[in-house]
Backbone of each chain as nested JSON, in Angstrom:
{
  "chains": [
    {"id": "A", "residues": [
      {"number": 1, "name": "MET", "atoms": {"N": [185.224, 358.929, 48.427], "CA": [184.522, 360.145, 48.32], "C": [184.936, 360.963, 49.588]}},
      {"number": 2, "name": "TYR", "atoms": {"N": [185.14, 362.335, 49.334], "CA": [185.606, 363.031, 50.332], "C": [184.236, 363.933, 50.983]}},
      {"number": 3, "name": "VAL", "atoms": {"N": [184.114, 363.995, 51.903], "CA": [182.987, 364.876, 52.818], "C": [183.388, 365.902, 53.686]}},
      {"number": 4, "name": "ILE", "atoms": {"N": [182.509, 366.938, 53.621], "CA": [182.623, 368.025, 54.85], "C": [181.047, 367.844, 55.315]}},
      {"number": 5, "name": "LEU", "atoms": {"N": [180.839, 367.802, 56.634], "CA": [179.588, 367.554, 57.328], "C": [179.631, 368.559, 58.362]}},
      {"number": 6, "name": "VAL", "atoms": {"N": [178.424, 369.326, 58.376], "CA": [177.949, 370.268, 59.481], "C": [176.685, 370.128, 59.996]}},
      {"number": 7, "name": "TYR", "atoms": {"N": [176.598, 370.234, 61.385], "CA": [175.238, 370.07, 61.893], "C": [174.977, 371.167, 62.773]}},
      {"number": 8, "name": "ASP", "atoms": {"N": [173.594, 371.289, 63.022], "CA": [173.043, 372.255, 63.96], "C": [171.996, 371.534, 64.763]}},
      {"number": 9, "name": "ILE", "atoms": {"N": [172.303, 371.19, 65.933], "CA": [171.579, 370.132, 66.799], "C": [171.34, 370.63, 68.055]}},
      {"number": 10, "name": "GLY", "atoms": {"N": [170.066, 370.281, 68.632], "CA": [169.631, 370.682, 69.873], "C": [170.655, 370.453, 71.012]}},
      {"number": 11, "name": "GLU", "atoms": {"N": [170.881, 371.217, 72.008], "CA": [171.912, 370.904, 72.751], "C": [171.892, 369.608, 73.502]}},
      {"number": 12, "name": "LYS", "atoms": {"N": [170.619, 368.966, 73.744], "CA": [170.443, 367.651, 74.398], "C": [170.903, 366.639, 73.614]}},
      {"number": 13, "name": "ARG", "atoms": {"N": [171.219, 366.75, 72.174], "CA": [171.4, 365.697, 71.25], "C": [172.736, 365.856, 70.817]}},
      {"number": 14, "name": "VAL", "atoms": {"N": [173.527, 366.925, 70.999], "CA": [174.804, 367.311, 70.54], "C": [175.921, 366.118, 70.794]}},
      {"number": 15, "name": "GLY", "atoms": {"N": [175.868, 365.721, 72.153], "CA": [176.805, 364.743, 72.624], "C": [176.84, 363.541, 71.719]}},
      {"number": 16, "name": "LYS", "atoms": {"N": [175.451, 362.985, 71.69], "CA": [175.543, 361.796, 70.807], "C": [175.9, 362.166, 69.454]}},
      {"number": 17, "name": "MET", "atoms": {"N": [175.406, 363.247, 68.679], "CA": [175.751, 363.545, 67.398], "C": [177.114, 363.508, 67.266]}},
      {"number": 18, "name": "LEU", "atoms": {"N": [177.936, 364.278, 68.279], "CA": [179.395, 364.433, 68.142], "C": [179.961, 363.028, 68.099]}},
      {"number": 19, "name": "LYS", "atoms": {"N": [179.581, 362.105, 69.075], "CA": [180.353, 360.908, 69.023], "C": [180.037, 360.082, 67.76]}},
      {"number": 20, "name": "LEU", "atoms": {"N": [178.843, 360.046, 67.407], "CA": [178.436, 359.408, 65.974], "C": [179.371, 359.741, 64.863]}},
      {"number": 21, "name": "CYS", "atoms": {"N": [179.307, 361.086, 64.756], "CA": [180.18, 361.725, 63.612], "C": [181.8, 361.602, 63.769]}},
      {"number": 22, "name": "ARG", "atoms": {"N": [182.166, 361.407, 64.996], "CA": [183.673, 361.196, 65.135], "C": [183.94, 359.89, 64.814]}},
      {"number": 23, "name": "ALA", "atoms": {"N": [183.003, 358.896, 64.755], "CA": [183.228, 357.451, 64.526], "C": [183.516, 357.124, 63.023]}},
      {"number": 24, "name": "TYR", "atoms": {"N": [183.027, 358.079, 62.188], "CA": [183.33, 358.167, 60.8], "C": [183.996, 359.191, 60.097]}},
      {"number": 25, "name": "LEU", "atoms": {"N": [184.18, 360.398, 60.603], "CA": [184.874, 361.368, 60.15], "C": [185.841, 362.201, 61.026]}},
      {"number": 26, "name": "ASN", "atoms": {"N": [186.827, 363.128, 60.487], "CA": [187.559, 363.838, 61.295], "C": [186.881, 365.135, 61.87]}},
      {"number": 27, "name": "TRP", "atoms": {"N": [187.076, 365.394, 63.258], "CA": [186.348, 366.417, 63.772], "C": [187.365, 368.004, 63.558]}},
      {"number": 28, "name": "ILE", "atoms": {"N": [186.854, 368.802, 63.022], "CA": [187.818, 370.002, 62.615], "C": [187.53, 371.167, 63.381]}},
      {"number": 29, "name": "GLN", "atoms": {"N": [186.053, 371.242, 63.488], "CA": [185.494, 372.514, 64.233], "C": [184.386, 372.255, 65.105]}},
      {"number": 30, "name": "ASN", "atoms": {"N": [183.822, 372.828, 65.988], "CA": [182.75, 372.784, 66.825], "C": [181.881, 371.747, 66.111]}},
      {"number": 31, "name": "SER", "atoms": {"N": [181.167, 371.854, 65.104], "CA": [180.113, 371.157, 64.629], "C": [180.416, 370.783, 63.078]}},
      {"number": 32, "name": "VAL", "atoms": {"N": [181.867, 370.714, 62.915], "CA": [182.211, 370.627, 61.46], "C": [183.014, 369.566, 61.55]}},
      {"number": 33, "name": "PHE", "atoms": {"N": [182.74, 368.383, 60.26], "CA": [183.631, 367.208, 60.384], "C": [184.212, 367.282, 58.708]}},
      {"number": 34, "name": "GLU", "atoms": {"N": [185.205, 366.359, 58.504], "CA": [185.606, 366.323, 57.084], "C": [186.323, 364.826, 57.039]}},
      {"number": 35, "name": "GLY", "atoms": {"N": [186.23, 364.303, 55.802], "CA": [187.147, 363.008, 55.73], "C": [186.646, 362.218, 54.518]}},
      {"number": 36, "name": "GLU", "atoms": {"N": [187.537, 361.108, 54.221], "CA": [187.127, 360.326, 53.23], "C": [186.145, 359.188, 53.844]}},
      {"number": 37, "name": "ILE", "atoms": {"N": [185.351, 358.994, 52.992], "CA": [184.243, 358.104, 53.445], "C": [183.541, 357.37, 52.146]}},
      {"number": 38, "name": "THR", "atoms": {"N": [183.116, 356.034, 52.288], "CA": [182.631, 355.43, 51.278], "C": [180.855, 355.819, 51.209]}},
      {"number": 39, "name": "GLU", "atoms": {"N": [180.237, 355.76, 50.147], "CA": [179.037, 355.818, 49.948], "C": [178.194, 355.047, 50.978]}},
      {"number": 40, "name": "ALA", "atoms": {"N": [178.595, 353.821, 51.166], "CA": [177.799, 352.895, 51.982], "C": [178.246, 353.367, 53.466]}},
      {"number": 41, "name": "LYS", "atoms": {"N": [179.169, 353.793, 53.676], "CA": [179.342, 354.228, 55.315], "C": [178.687, 355.479, 55.439]}},
      {"number": 42, "name": "LEU", "atoms": {"N": [178.637, 356.515, 54.372], "CA": [177.926, 357.59, 54.58], "C": [176.449, 357.372, 54.772]}},
      {"number": 43, "name": "LYS", "atoms": {"N": [175.748, 356.605, 54.001], "CA": [174.422, 356.12, 54.193], "C": [174.126, 355.555, 55.517]}},
      {"number": 44, "name": "GLU", "atoms": {"N": [175.042, 354.934, 56.112], "CA": [174.904, 354.322, 57.438], "C": [174.908, 355.482, 58.517]}},
      {"number": 45, "name": "LEU", "atoms": {"N": [175.768, 356.391, 58.14], "CA": [175.934, 357.545, 59.281], "C": [174.851, 358.611, 59.23]}},
      {"number": 46, "name": "VAL", "atoms": {"N": [174.261, 358.646, 58.091], "CA": [172.991, 359.459, 57.749], "C": [171.949, 358.696, 58.494]}},
      {"number": 47, "name": "ALA", "atoms": {"N": [171.677, 357.441, 58.281], "CA": [170.594, 356.609, 58.872], "C": [170.597, 356.866, 60.188]}},
      {"number": 48, "name": "ARG", "atoms": {"N": [171.942, 356.543, 61.067], "CA": [172.241, 356.704, 62.54], "C": [171.793, 358.121, 62.997]}},
      {"number": 49, "name": "ALA", "atoms": {"N": [172.331, 359.213, 62.11], "CA": [172.158, 360.52, 62.668], "C": [170.577, 360.811, 62.519]}},
      {"number": 50, "name": "LYS", "atoms": {"N": [169.731, 360.239, 61.562], "CA": [168.383, 360.491, 61.487], "C": [167.819, 360.082, 62.971]}},
      {"number": 51, "name": "LYS", "atoms": {"N": [168.238, 358.967, 63.562], "CA": [167.733, 358.498, 64.938], "C": [167.876, 359.453, 66.023]}},
      {"number": 52, "name": "ILE", "atoms": {"N": [169.109, 360.145, 65.795], "CA": [169.185, 361.218, 66.878], "C": [168.614, 362.434, 66.676]}},
      {"number": 53, "name": "MET", "atoms": {"N": [168.394, 362.929, 65.563], "CA": [168.042, 364.202, 65.179], "C": [166.375, 364.27, 65.443]}},
      {"number": 54, "name": "LYS", "atoms": {"N": [166.102, 365.521, 65.767], "CA": [164.721, 365.995, 65.675], "C": [164.486, 366.695, 64.356]}},
      {"number": 55, "name": "GLN", "atoms": {"N": [163.923, 365.942, 63.374], "CA": [163.802, 366.308, 61.921], "C": [163.256, 367.889, 61.646]}},
      {"number": 56, "name": "GLU", "atoms": {"N": [162.243, 368.147, 62.836], "CA": [161.905, 369.606, 62.504], "C": [162.627, 370.539, 63.067]}},
      {"number": 57, "name": "ASP", "atoms": {"N": [163.587, 370.385, 64.061], "CA": [164.487, 371.236, 64.49], "C": [165.9, 371.302, 64.251]}},
      {"number": 58, "name": "ASP", "atoms": {"N": [166.309, 369.912, 64.093], "CA": [167.843, 369.801, 63.858], "C": [168.288, 369.824, 62.253]}},
      {"number": 59, "name": "SER", "atoms": {"N": [169.374, 370.237, 61.814], "CA": [169.782, 370.145, 60.57], "C": [171.193, 369.631, 60.419]}},
      {"number": 60, "name": "LEU", "atoms": {"N": [171.326, 368.845, 59.201], "CA": [172.36, 368.206, 58.887], "C": [172.799, 368.471, 57.587]}},
      {"number": 61, "name": "ILE", "atoms": {"N": [174.101, 368.941, 57.229], "CA": [174.298, 369.403, 55.63], "C": [175.63, 368.424, 55.393]}},
      {"number": 62, "name": "ILE", "atoms": {"N": [175.629, 367.801, 54.302], "CA": [176.746, 367.048, 53.808], "C": [177.144, 367.472, 52.633]}},
      {"number": 63, "name": "PHE", "atoms": {"N": [178.451, 368.03, 52.325], "CA": [179.005, 368.494, 50.862], "C": [179.779, 367.252, 50.534]}},
      {"number": 64, "name": "LYS", "atoms": {"N": [179.777, 366.817, 49.325], "CA": [180.493, 365.62, 48.855], "C": [181.25, 366.137, 47.39]}},
      {"number": 65, "name": "SER", "atoms": {"N": [182.299, 365.564, 47.664], "CA": [183.366, 365.865, 46.471], "C": [183.961, 364.455, 46.302]}},
      {"number": 66, "name": "ARG", "atoms": {"N": [183.989, 364.12, 44.953], "CA": [184.455, 363.042, 44.263], "C": [186.145, 362.745, 44.794]}},
      {"number": 67, "name": "ASP", "atoms": {"N": [186.581, 364.139, 44.808], "CA": [188.051, 363.933, 45.054], "C": [188.465, 365.371, 45.955]}},
      {"number": 68, "name": "GLN", "atoms": {"N": [189.132, 364.854, 47.129], "CA": [189.788, 366.01, 47.893], "C": [190.307, 367.125, 47.374]}},
      {"number": 69, "name": "ARG", "atoms": {"N": [191.159, 366.736, 46.135], "CA": [191.966, 367.694, 45.468], "C": [191.033, 368.833, 44.904]}},
      {"number": 70, "name": "TRP", "atoms": {"N": [189.941, 368.682, 44.634], "CA": [189.035, 369.664, 44.171], "C": [188.51, 370.777, 45.211]}},
      {"number": 71, "name": "LEU", "atoms": {"N": [189.061, 370.489, 46.356], "CA": [188.73, 371.629, 47.471], "C": [189.915, 371.843, 48.139]}},
      {"number": 72, "name": "ASP", "atoms": {"N": [190.023, 373.007, 48.423], "CA": [191.254, 373.72, 48.893], "C": [190.889, 374.358, 50.47]}},
      {"number": 73, "name": "LYS", "atoms": {"N": [191.549, 374.205, 51.277], "CA": [191.136, 374.684, 52.686], "C": [191.951, 375.525, 53.272]}},
      {"number": 74, "name": "GLN", "atoms": {"N": [191.428, 376.695, 54.012], "CA": [192.049, 377.84, 54.344], "C": [191.584, 378.061, 55.863]}},
      {"number": 75, "name": "VAL", "atoms": {"N": [192.307, 377.936, 56.789], "CA": [192.143, 377.923, 58.292], "C": [192.652, 379.536, 58.689]}},
      {"number": 76, "name": "VAL", "atoms": {"N": [191.546, 380.231, 59.459], "CA": [191.888, 381.54, 59.892], "C": [191.849, 381.364, 61.545]}},
      {"number": 77, "name": "GLY", "atoms": {"N": [192.753, 381.704, 62.348], "CA": [192.698, 381.628, 63.703], "C": [192.826, 380.292, 64.329]}},
      {"number": 78, "name": "LYS", "atoms": {"N": [192.305, 379.847, 65.148], "CA": [192.765, 378.662, 65.934], "C": [192.215, 377.403, 65.233]}},
      {"number": 79, "name": "GLU", "atoms": {"N": [193.099, 376.709, 64.933], "CA": [192.675, 375.19, 64.209], "C": [192.256, 374.363, 65.431]}},
      {"number": 80, "name": "ARG", "atoms": {"N": [191.071, 373.942, 65.492], "CA": [190.49, 373.178, 66.75], "C": [191.341, 371.792, 66.463]}},
      {"number": 81, "name": "MET", "atoms": {"N": [191.303, 371.278, 65.388], "CA": [191.832, 369.835, 65.35], "C": [192.754, 369.629, 64.302]}},
      {"number": 82, "name": "LYS", "atoms": {"N": [193.822, 369.181, 64.384], "CA": [194.947, 369.144, 63.259], "C": [194.484, 367.732, 62.784]}},
      {"number": 83, "name": "VAL", "atoms": {"N": [194.453, 367.709, 61.476], "CA": [194.01, 366.652, 60.655], "C": [195.236, 366.335, 59.904]}},
      {"number": 84, "name": "ASP", "atoms": {"N": [195.821, 365.064, 59.791], "CA": [197.16, 364.839, 59.21], "C": [196.972, 364.575, 57.721]}},
      {"number": 85, "name": "ASN", "atoms": {"N": [195.575, 364.065, 57.577], "CA": [195.458, 363.5, 55.944], "C": [195.086, 364.613, 55.063]}},
      {"number": 86, "name": "PHE", "atoms": {"N": [195.009, 366.022, 55.701], "CA": [194.761, 366.961, 54.674], "C": [196.1, 367.676, 54.04]}},
      {"number": 87, "name": "LEU", "atoms": {"N": [195.963, 367.974, 52.93], "CA": [197.399, 368.335, 52.19], "C": [197.797, 369.732, 52.859]}}
    ]},
    {"id": "B", "residues": [
      {"number": 1, "name": "MET", "atoms": {"N": [184.671, 381.555, 41.83], "CA": [184.916, 380.269, 42.818], "C": [183.89, 380.19, 44.022]}},
      {"number": 2, "name": "TYR", "atoms": {"N": [183.691, 378.823, 44.196], "CA": [182.471, 378.526, 45.069], "C": [183.161, 378.277, 46.512]}},
      {"number": 3, "name": "VAL", "atoms": {"N": [182.636, 378.837, 47.536], "CA": [183.188, 378.305, 48.894], "C": [182.218, 378.21, 49.916]}},
      {"number": 4, "name": "ILE", "atoms": {"N": [182.55, 377.374, 50.962], "CA": [181.663, 377.135, 52.025], "C": [182.736, 377.59, 53.27]}},
      {"number": 5, "name": "LEU", "atoms": {"N": [181.898, 378.312, 54.046], "CA": [182.668, 378.992, 55.181], "C": [181.976, 378.628, 56.297]}},
      {"number": 6, "name": "VAL", "atoms": {"N": [182.77, 378.322, 57.601], "CA": [182.228, 377.977, 58.796], "C": [183.023, 378.604, 60.019]}},
      {"number": 7, "name": "TYR", "atoms": {"N": [182.259, 379.019, 60.807], "CA": [183.072, 379.67, 61.926], "C": [182.64, 379.181, 63.101]}},
      {"number": 8, "name": "ASP", "atoms": {"N": [183.629, 379.221, 64.143], "CA": [183.261, 379.091, 65.644], "C": [184.055, 380.226, 66.42]}},
      {"number": 9, "name": "ILE", "atoms": {"N": [182.93, 381.103, 66.84], "CA": [183.314, 382.158, 67.244], "C": [182.74, 382.509, 68.709]}},
      {"number": 10, "name": "GLY", "atoms": {"N": [183.321, 383.23, 69.587], "CA": [182.947, 383.653, 70.867], "C": [181.656, 384.319, 70.884]}},
      {"number": 11, "name": "GLU", "atoms": {"N": [180.763, 383.948, 71.699], "CA": [179.311, 384.564, 71.83], "C": [179.173, 386.17, 71.421]}},
      {"number": 12, "name": "LYS", "atoms": {"N": [180.201, 386.669, 72.143], "CA": [180.086, 388.297, 71.987], "C": [180.303, 388.757, 70.625]}},
      {"number": 13, "name": "ARG", "atoms": {"N": [181.088, 388.099, 69.644], "CA": [181.554, 388.33, 68.522], "C": [180.615, 387.968, 67.371]}},
      {"number": 14, "name": "VAL", "atoms": {"N": [179.808, 387.032, 67.74], "CA": [178.869, 386.338, 66.677], "C": [178.094, 387.301, 65.711]}},
      {"number": 15, "name": "GLY", "atoms": {"N": [177.36, 388.162, 66.471], "CA": [176.524, 388.822, 65.724], "C": [177.27, 389.842, 64.767]}},
      {"number": 16, "name": "LYS", "atoms": {"N": [178.417, 390.129, 64.937], "CA": [179.298, 391.028, 63.995], "C": [179.797, 390.033, 62.853]}},
      {"number": 17, "name": "MET", "atoms": {"N": [179.889, 388.935, 63.161], "CA": [180.581, 387.985, 62.381], "C": [179.516, 387.634, 61.31]}},
      {"number": 18, "name": "LEU", "atoms": {"N": [178.189, 387.355, 61.891], "CA": [177.324, 386.744, 61.029], "C": [176.99, 387.985, 59.899]}},
      {"number": 19, "name": "LYS", "atoms": {"N": [176.821, 389.234, 60.48], "CA": [176.407, 390.199, 59.515], "C": [177.476, 390.406, 58.591]}},
      {"number": 20, "name": "LEU", "atoms": {"N": [178.788, 390.355, 58.821], "CA": [180.01, 390.229, 57.799], "C": [179.735, 389.222, 56.868]}},
      {"number": 21, "name": "CYS", "atoms": {"N": [179.516, 388.026, 57.306], "CA": [179.489, 386.764, 56.211], "C": [178.323, 386.96, 55.366]}},
      {"number": 22, "name": "ARG", "atoms": {"N": [177.121, 387.467, 55.85], "CA": [175.833, 387.582, 54.93], "C": [176.049, 388.683, 54.13]}},
      {"number": 23, "name": "ALA", "atoms": {"N": [176.944, 389.381, 54.162], "CA": [177.107, 390.658, 53.29], "C": [178.039, 389.962, 51.932]}},
      {"number": 24, "name": "TYR", "atoms": {"N": [178.455, 388.736, 52.191], "CA": [179.233, 388.149, 51.009], "C": [178.981, 386.964, 50.385]}},
      {"number": 25, "name": "LEU", "atoms": {"N": [178.289, 386.202, 51.403], "CA": [177.588, 384.833, 51.01], "C": [176.255, 384.505, 51.41]}},
      {"number": 26, "name": "ASN", "atoms": {"N": [175.674, 383.328, 51.214], "CA": [174.341, 382.717, 51.58], "C": [174.661, 382.047, 52.83]}},
      {"number": 27, "name": "TRP", "atoms": {"N": [173.604, 382.485, 53.933], "CA": [173.778, 381.789, 55.36], "C": [172.91, 380.481, 55.151]}},
      {"number": 28, "name": "ILE", "atoms": {"N": [173.55, 379.285, 55.356], "CA": [172.663, 378.132, 55.193], "C": [172.44, 377.302, 56.438]}},
      {"number": 29, "name": "GLN", "atoms": {"N": [173.263, 377.674, 57.735], "CA": [172.939, 376.788, 58.66], "C": [173.582, 377.765, 59.888]}},
      {"number": 30, "name": "ASN", "atoms": {"N": [173.095, 377.492, 61.136], "CA": [173.879, 378.301, 62.1], "C": [175.115, 379.002, 61.858]}},
      {"number": 31, "name": "SER", "atoms": {"N": [176.264, 378.551, 61.813], "CA": [177.44, 379.256, 61.451], "C": [177.992, 378.873, 60.18]}},
      {"number": 32, "name": "VAL", "atoms": {"N": [177.248, 378.465, 59.148], "CA": [177.606, 377.949, 57.881], "C": [177.181, 378.826, 56.743]}},
      {"number": 33, "name": "PHE", "atoms": {"N": [177.997, 379.099, 55.856], "CA": [177.756, 379.856, 54.644], "C": [178.149, 379.324, 53.394]}},
      {"number": 34, "name": "GLU", "atoms": {"N": [177.702, 379.724, 52.254], "CA": [178.03, 379.251, 51.008], "C": [177.995, 380.165, 49.959]}},
      {"number": 35, "name": "GLY", "atoms": {"N": [178.619, 380.126, 48.9], "CA": [178.079, 380.838, 47.57], "C": [179.394, 381.147, 46.86]}},
      {"number": 36, "name": "GLU", "atoms": {"N": [178.944, 381.719, 45.622], "CA": [180.225, 382.252, 44.751], "C": [180.747, 383.334, 45.296]}},
      {"number": 37, "name": "ILE", "atoms": {"N": [181.989, 383.45, 45.047], "CA": [182.775, 384.71, 45.477], "C": [184.217, 384.932, 44.665]}},
      {"number": 38, "name": "THR", "atoms": {"N": [184.487, 386.043, 44.546], "CA": [185.713, 386.281, 43.718], "C": [186.98, 386.074, 44.794]}},
      {"number": 39, "name": "GLU", "atoms": {"N": [188.16, 385.987, 44.256], "CA": [189.206, 385.824, 45.146], "C": [189.512, 387.011, 45.797]}},
      {"number": 40, "name": "ALA", "atoms": {"N": [189.33, 387.928, 45.256], "CA": [189.307, 389.428, 45.876], "C": [188.553, 389.787, 47.057]}},
      {"number": 41, "name": "LYS", "atoms": {"N": [187.21, 389.488, 46.702], "CA": [186.14, 389.613, 47.701], "C": [186.476, 388.723, 49.048]}},
      {"number": 42, "name": "LEU", "atoms": {"N": [186.904, 387.337, 48.705], "CA": [187.239, 386.618, 49.79], "C": [188.433, 387.144, 50.633]}},
      {"number": 43, "name": "LYS", "atoms": {"N": [189.349, 387.805, 49.998], "CA": [190.409, 388.339, 50.852], "C": [190.034, 389.427, 51.724]}},
      {"number": 44, "name": "GLU", "atoms": {"N": [189.21, 390.147, 51.224], "CA": [188.452, 391.09, 51.789], "C": [187.864, 390.924, 53.058]}},
      {"number": 45, "name": "LEU", "atoms": {"N": [186.775, 389.884, 52.809], "CA": [186.048, 389.067, 53.81], "C": [186.891, 388.521, 54.847]}},
      {"number": 46, "name": "VAL", "atoms": {"N": [187.913, 388.04, 54.63], "CA": [188.873, 387.347, 55.582], "C": [189.422, 388.388, 56.328]}},
      {"number": 47, "name": "ALA", "atoms": {"N": [190.229, 389.449, 55.592], "CA": [190.614, 390.592, 56.382], "C": [189.784, 391.232, 57.343]}},
      {"number": 48, "name": "ARG", "atoms": {"N": [188.571, 391.391, 56.858], "CA": [187.315, 391.941, 57.872], "C": [187.068, 391.213, 59.037]}},
      {"number": 49, "name": "ALA", "atoms": {"N": [186.986, 389.814, 58.702], "CA": [186.919, 388.664, 59.736], "C": [187.859, 388.579, 60.828]}},
      {"number": 50, "name": "LYS", "atoms": {"N": [189.256, 388.823, 60.164], "CA": [190.228, 388.813, 61.369], "C": [190.127, 389.995, 62.332]}},
      {"number": 51, "name": "LYS", "atoms": {"N": [189.599, 391.017, 61.889], "CA": [189.33, 392.115, 62.82], "C": [188.291, 391.986, 64.03]}},
      {"number": 52, "name": "ILE", "atoms": {"N": [187.614, 391.175, 63.529], "CA": [186.344, 390.851, 64.509], "C": [186.891, 389.522, 65.42]}},
      {"number": 53, "name": "MET", "atoms": {"N": [187.733, 388.582, 64.765], "CA": [188.023, 387.356, 65.647], "C": [189.099, 387.709, 66.602]}},
      {"number": 54, "name": "LYS", "atoms": {"N": [189.047, 386.801, 67.709], "CA": [190.087, 386.766, 68.609], "C": [190.814, 385.561, 68.25]}},
      {"number": 55, "name": "GLN", "atoms": {"N": [192.012, 385.799, 67.639], "CA": [192.965, 384.792, 66.819], "C": [193.255, 383.583, 67.879]}},
      {"number": 56, "name": "GLU", "atoms": {"N": [193.338, 383.593, 69.154], "CA": [193.572, 382.768, 69.849], "C": [192.327, 381.801, 70.326]}},
      {"number": 57, "name": "ASP", "atoms": {"N": [191.099, 382.362, 70.158], "CA": [189.949, 381.624, 70.522], "C": [189.165, 381.031, 69.432]}},
      {"number": 58, "name": "ASP", "atoms": {"N": [189.003, 382.017, 68.51], "CA": [188.032, 381.724, 67.28], "C": [188.542, 381.001, 66.052]}},
      {"number": 59, "name": "SER", "atoms": {"N": [187.715, 380.577, 65.516], "CA": [188.202, 379.76, 64.2], "C": [187.279, 379.831, 62.988]}},
      {"number": 60, "name": "LEU", "atoms": {"N": [187.846, 380.109, 61.858], "CA": [187.308, 380.204, 60.778], "C": [187.982, 379.388, 59.662]}},
      {"number": 61, "name": "ILE", "atoms": {"N": [187.003, 378.513, 59.134], "CA": [187.393, 377.728, 58.136], "C": [186.783, 377.784, 56.539]}},
      {"number": 62, "name": "ILE", "atoms": {"N": [187.587, 378.001, 55.652], "CA": [186.822, 378.155, 54.133], "C": [187.23, 377.216, 53.411]}},
      {"number": 63, "name": "PHE", "atoms": {"N": [186.451, 376.46, 52.713], "CA": [186.661, 375.346, 51.75], "C": [186.511, 375.977, 50.465]}},
      {"number": 64, "name": "LYS", "atoms": {"N": [187.348, 375.77, 49.558], "CA": [187.236, 376.644, 48.166], "C": [187.116, 375.584, 47.088]}},
      {"number": 65, "name": "SER", "atoms": {"N": [186.214, 375.843, 46.102], "CA": [185.954, 374.73, 45.232], "C": [186.035, 375.767, 43.784]}},
      {"number": 66, "name": "ARG", "atoms": {"N": [186.954, 375.388, 42.587], "CA": [186.868, 376.326, 41.488], "C": [185.589, 376.282, 40.986]}},
      {"number": 67, "name": "ASP", "atoms": {"N": [184.76, 375.151, 41.072], "CA": [183.424, 375.015, 40.491], "C": [182.596, 374.511, 41.302]}},
      {"number": 68, "name": "GLN", "atoms": {"N": [181.314, 374.983, 41.592], "CA": [180.1, 374.389, 42.315], "C": [179.858, 372.941, 41.972]}},
      {"number": 69, "name": "ARG", "atoms": {"N": [179.971, 372.671, 40.745], "CA": [179.527, 371.279, 40.174], "C": [180.431, 370.269, 40.851]}},
      {"number": 70, "name": "TRP", "atoms": {"N": [181.576, 370.551, 41.25], "CA": [182.34, 369.542, 41.857], "C": [181.804, 369.095, 43.29]}},
      {"number": 71, "name": "LEU", "atoms": {"N": [180.854, 369.738, 43.666], "CA": [180.418, 369.632, 45.164], "C": [178.898, 369.108, 45.067]}},
      {"number": 72, "name": "ASP", "atoms": {"N": [178.315, 368.133, 45.814], "CA": [177.048, 367.833, 45.858], "C": [176.503, 367.81, 47.141]}},
      {"number": 73, "name": "LYS", "atoms": {"N": [175.43, 368.702, 47.33], "CA": [174.823, 368.921, 48.87], "C": [173.749, 368.093, 49.175]}},
      {"number": 74, "name": "GLN", "atoms": {"N": [173.825, 367.646, 50.343], "CA": [172.674, 366.922, 50.988], "C": [172.394, 367.375, 52.204]}},
      {"number": 75, "name": "VAL", "atoms": {"N": [171.048, 367.606, 52.394], "CA": [170.546, 368.251, 53.628], "C": [169.652, 367.429, 54.301]}},
      {"number": 76, "name": "VAL", "atoms": {"N": [169.678, 367.058, 55.448], "CA": [168.861, 365.99, 56.274], "C": [168.349, 366.989, 57.39]}},
      {"number": 77, "name": "GLY", "atoms": {"N": [166.927, 366.734, 57.493], "CA": [166.403, 367.58, 58.641], "C": [166.051, 368.96, 58.195]}},
      {"number": 78, "name": "LYS", "atoms": {"N": [165.854, 369.853, 59.071], "CA": [165.483, 371.327, 58.61], "C": [166.503, 372.083, 57.852]}},
      {"number": 79, "name": "GLU", "atoms": {"N": [166.066, 372.785, 56.548], "CA": [166.946, 373.32, 55.867], "C": [166.641, 374.982, 56.408]}},
      {"number": 80, "name": "ARG", "atoms": {"N": [167.543, 375.25, 57.201], "CA": [167.542, 376.596, 57.766], "C": [167.246, 377.518, 56.58]}},
      {"number": 81, "name": "MET", "atoms": {"N": [168.157, 377.609, 55.707], "CA": [167.87, 378.81, 54.812], "C": [167.718, 378.233, 53.369]}},
      {"number": 82, "name": "LYS", "atoms": {"N": [166.795, 378.377, 52.416], "CA": [166.823, 378.003, 51.116], "C": [167.398, 378.83, 50.322]}},
      {"number": 83, "name": "VAL", "atoms": {"N": [168.417, 378.29, 49.482], "CA": [169.186, 379.015, 48.504], "C": [169.004, 378.715, 47.284]}},
      {"number": 84, "name": "ASP", "atoms": {"N": [168.388, 379.619, 46.477], "CA": [168.068, 379.363, 45.086], "C": [168.886, 379.002, 44.082]}},
      {"number": 85, "name": "ASN", "atoms": {"N": [170.225, 379.518, 44.385], "CA": [171.166, 379.201, 43.291], "C": [172.011, 378.055, 43.432]}},
      {"number": 86, "name": "PHE", "atoms": {"N": [171.426, 377.049, 44.392], "CA": [172.022, 375.743, 44.508], "C": [171.321, 375.114, 43.623]}},
      {"number": 87, "name": "LEU", "atoms": {"N": [171.905, 374.008, 42.826], "CA": [171.419, 372.917, 42.036], "C": [170.38, 371.893, 42.721]}}
    ]}
  ]
}
């Protein structure tokens, strides 16, 4: 499964969240990640993220696609992170 | 066409960029937008965004999907913006 993950997290918790997400996905912009991940690994990531997040303040959105080919990516300006596995 | 747009923009330019993107898409998180848009309107949005952006510092990423049904969305924590037209 291919996912795009975006978070909006209080400053104090950003470091932990960044480290967590980088362990599972590719970092492509400030608070944006993408990559192939299994359903089980994604559940694990979400469970760990919930422990970091303040549910009433923080937000995490995950877009899931069964196949990366169904998504086309356009980058304008500076590409923060080069990701090799993108077409 | 259904798109997810994320930007990472210098603080001075954020206000303009937010206003621009909200004119075309639905705001769902800090710097994240989604919505149905035509290819022509998206080109217009990107052209206008480029005028706001500092190409060497700022970044804009657009994920495009021909059909929204190919994407599944999961929200954890606070949902910043309720979007009616999402399944």
